C-alpha positions in Angstrom: 0.0 0.0 0.0 1.5 3.3 -1.1 1.7 6.4 1.1 -0.7 8.4 -1.1 -3.3 5.6 -0.8 -3.1 5.8 3.0 -3.3 9.6 2.9 -6.3 9.4 0.5 -8.0 7.0 3.0 -7.5 9.6 5.7 -8.3 12.7 3.6 -11.5 11.2 2.2 -12.5 9.4 5.4 -12.6 6.0 3.6 -12.9 4.3 6.9 -15.5 4.0 9.7 -15.6 3.2 13.4 -17.6 0.4 15.0 -18.4 0.3 18.7 -18.3 -2.6 21.1 -20.2 -2.2 24.3 -18.4 -2.5 27.6 -20.7 -4.0 30.4 -20.8 -3.7 34.1 -21.2 -7.4 34.8 -23.1 -7.2 38.2 -25.9 -5.0 36.7 -25.5 -6.3 33.1 -25.7 -2.6 31.9 -23.7 -1.0 29.2 -21.4 1.6 30.7 -19.4 2.5 27.7 -18.1 1.7 24.2 -14.8 0.9 22.7 -14.3 2.4 19.2 -12.6 0.1 16.6 -11.4 1.2 13.2 -12.7 -0.5 10.1 -11.7 0.1 6.4 -13.3 -1.9 3.5 -10.1 -1.4 1.4 -7.9 -3.6 3.6 -8.5 -7.0 5.3 -7.9 -5.7 8.8 -7.1 -2.4 10.6 -3.7 -3.9 11.6 -2.8 -4.0 7.9 -3.7 -0.4 7.5 -1.8 0.7 10.6 1.3 -1.4 9.6 1.4 0.3 6.2 0.9 3.7 7.9 3.8 2.9 10.3 6.1 2.2 7.4 5.3 5.4 5.7 5.4 7.6 8.9 1.8 8.7 9.1 0.4 6.6 12.0 -0.4 9.7 14.0 -2.5 11.1 11.2 -4.5 7.9 10.8 -4.8 7.6 14.6 -6.0 11.1 15.2 -8.5 10.9 12.3 -9.9 7.7 13.8 -10.1 9.3 17.2 -11.8 12.4 15.9 -14.4 10.3 13.9 -15.0 8.1 17.0 -15.7 11.1 19.3 -18.0 12.8 16.8 -19.9 9.6 16.0 -20.2 8.7 19.7 -21.4 12.2 20.5 -24.1 12.1 17.8 -25.4 8.9 19.4 -24.9 10.0 23.0 -26.9 13.2 22.7 -30.0 11.2 21.5 -30.1 8.7 24.4 -30.9 9.0 28.0 -27.8 7.3 29.5 -25.8 10.3 30.6 -22.7 8.6 32.0 -21.5 6.5 29.1 -17.8 6.6 28.4 -15.9 6.2 25.1 -12.7 4.2 24.9 -10.4 5.0 21.9 -7.2 3.2 20.9 -4.1 5.3 20.5 -0.5 4.5 19.6 2.3 5.6 22.0 3.9 7.6 19.2 0.6 9.5 18.7 0.4 10.3 22.4 4.0 11.4 22.3 3.3 14.2 19.8 3.6 17.5 21.6 0.3 18.8 20.3 -1.8 15.7 21.0 -3.3 16.8 24.3 -4.4 20.1 22.7 -5.8 18.2 19.7 -7.8 15.9 21.9 -9.2 18.6 24.1 -10.2 20.7 21.1 -12.2 17.7 19.6 -14.0 17.0 22.8 -14.7 20.7 23.4 -16.8 20.7 20.2 -19.2 18.3 22.0 -21.0 18.3 25.4 -18.9 15.4 26.5 -16.5 15.8 29.4 -12.8 14.9 29.2 -13.5 12.3 32.0 -15.7 10.4 29.5 -12.8 9.7 27.2 -10.6 6.7 27.8 -7.3 6.5 25.9 -6.3 2.9 25.4 -2.6 2.8 24.8 -2.2 0.3 21.9 0.2 -2.5 22.6 1.1 -3.1 18.9 3.8 -0.4 18.9 7.0 -0.7 20.9 7.5 1.7 23.8 11.1 2.7 22.9 11.1 6.0 24.8 8.8 5.8 27.8 9.9 9.2 29.1 8.3 11.0 26.0 4.9 9.4 26.4 4.9 9.8 30.2 5.2 13.6 29.8 2.1 13.9 27.7 0.2 11.3 29.8 0.7 13.6 32.8 -0.8 16.5 30.8 -3.7 14.3 29.6 -4.4 13.2 33.2 -4.3 16.8 34.4 -7.0 17.6 31.8 -9.1 14.8 33.1 -8.7 12.2 30.4 -8.6 8.6 31.5 -5.6 6.4 30.7 -5.9 2.7 30.1 -3.2 0.1 29.3 -4.4 -2.4 26.7 -3.5 -6.1 26.7 -1.2 -6.1 29.7 1.4 -8.9 29.5 0.3 -9.9 26.0 1.9 -7.3 23.7 4.6 -4.8 24.4 3.3 -3.8 27.8 4.9 -5.1 30.9 4.7 -4.5 34.7 7.4 -1.9 34.2 5.1 0.0 31.8 2.2 -0.4 34.2 4.1 1.0 37.2 5.5 3.9 35.2 2.3 5.0 33.4 0.0 4.3 36.3 -3.2 3.9 34.2 -6.6 4.2 35.8 -7.7 1.1 33.8 -6.0 -2.1 32.9 -7.5 -4.1 30.0 -6.7 -7.8 29.7 -6.6 -9.5 26.4 -9.0 -12.1 25.2 -6.3 -14.7 25.8 -7.1 -14.6 29.5 -10.9 -14.7 28.9 -10.8 -17.7 26.5 -11.7 -20.9 28.4 -11.4 -18.9 31.7 -13.9 -21.2 33.4 -11.7 -24.2 32.7 -8.3 -22.7 33.4 -7.3 -22.3 37.0 -4.0 -20.5 36.1 -5.8 -17.8 34.2 -8.2 -17.4 37.1 -5.3 -17.0 39.5 -3.7 -14.4 37.3 -6.8 -12.3 37.2 -7.4 -12.8 41.0 -3.8 -11.6 41.6 -4.3 -8.3 39.8 -7.7 -7.8 41.5 -5.9 -8.2 44.9 -3.0 -5.9 43.9 -5.2 -3.1 42.8 -7.9 -3.9 45.4 -10.5 -2.4 43.0 -12.4 -4.4 40.4 -13.4 -1.1 38.6 -9.8 -0.7 37.4 -9.9 -3.9 35.3 -11.8 -4.7 32.1 -11.7 -8.2 30.7 -11.9 -8.4 26.9 -12.9 -11.4 24.8 -15.8 -12.9 26.8 -17.2 -15.5 24.3 -19.3 -17.9 26.5 -21.7 -17.7 29.3 -19.5 -20.0 31.4 -16.5 -17.6 31.1 -18.7 -14.6 31.9 -20.0 -16.3 35.1 -16.4 -17.3 36.0 -15.2 -13.7 35.6 -18.0 -12.4 37.8 -17.2 -15.0 40.4 -13.5 -13.9 40.4 -14.6 -10.3 41.0 -14.3 -8.8 37.5 -16.6 -5.8 37.3 -16.3 -4.9 33.7 -16.1 -6.9 30.5 -16.7 -7.0 26.8 -16.8 -9.7 24.1 -18.8 -11.4 21.5 -21.0 -13.2 24.1 -22.1 -9.8 25.5 -22.2 -7.9 22.2 -20.3 -7.7 18.9 -18.9 -4.4 17.6 -21.5 -2.5 15.5 -22.3 0.8 14.0 -24.0 3.3 16.3 -27.3 4.4 14.9 -27.7 8.1 15.4 -31.0 8.7 13.5 -34.1 9.3 15.6 
C-alpha cells in the first residue's frame, strides 16, 4: 500500500468506526463503548496501521480515527438518556508522544458536550514503547486535563509490569487470551485474581474477549466488574438517527 493511498483514505474518510459495548457485569448494563477502526479497502485495521507505520503517518490515521470516533459517539450520545457513558479509543504511543496531541484531543472534545473524563485512551500494545519518558510527559498532561488512561492487553503485547508502574493507568484491560476458556483454566483465574488483589478495586480492570456464558460467570465469580466480548455484544455501528 502506497503512502498516497493511505493519505487518501485519511483525507476522504474512507474508513469507519464500529463500537463494542463494555458492560458492568453485576448489573448487566452498558457503561461505555470501545471504538474500533474498520476500512473496507484492507482486510484488517492492523494491515492499514502497519502500512501507515512504514510510511510515517500513523499519528494522522490515529487522530482521524479518534476524531471520527468522538464525533460519532457524541451524535449517538446526545440522543439517548444514558448520561454517564464513556468512550474508549485506541491510540498508539507515538501519537500520544506528539507535543500537540493533548491540545488536539481537548479541542475535539470541546466541540461536544462530552466531558474529558468520559474519554478513555487505550494505549495500543502493537507499537514498541522505545522511549517511555516521552509518552509519560504527555500522559501527565492528559491526566491533568481529566482524560482517563488505560493500558491495553497487559502482558500480551509490548506492555509489561514496568510500563504499568511507570504509566499508572486508571484502567487495565486484559486481552481475550485470559478470557478464553477462563472457566476451565485455574492459572488464568489465579492471574486475574492476583491483579484484583493488587489493585484492590475491580473497577480498574476490564476483561476483553468474553465469548461464552461460562466464562462470563467465572469472571463475575472472580470479581471482574467490567467486560466486553462477542458473548455480550459484537462491535457494531452506532445508529444516530431518531
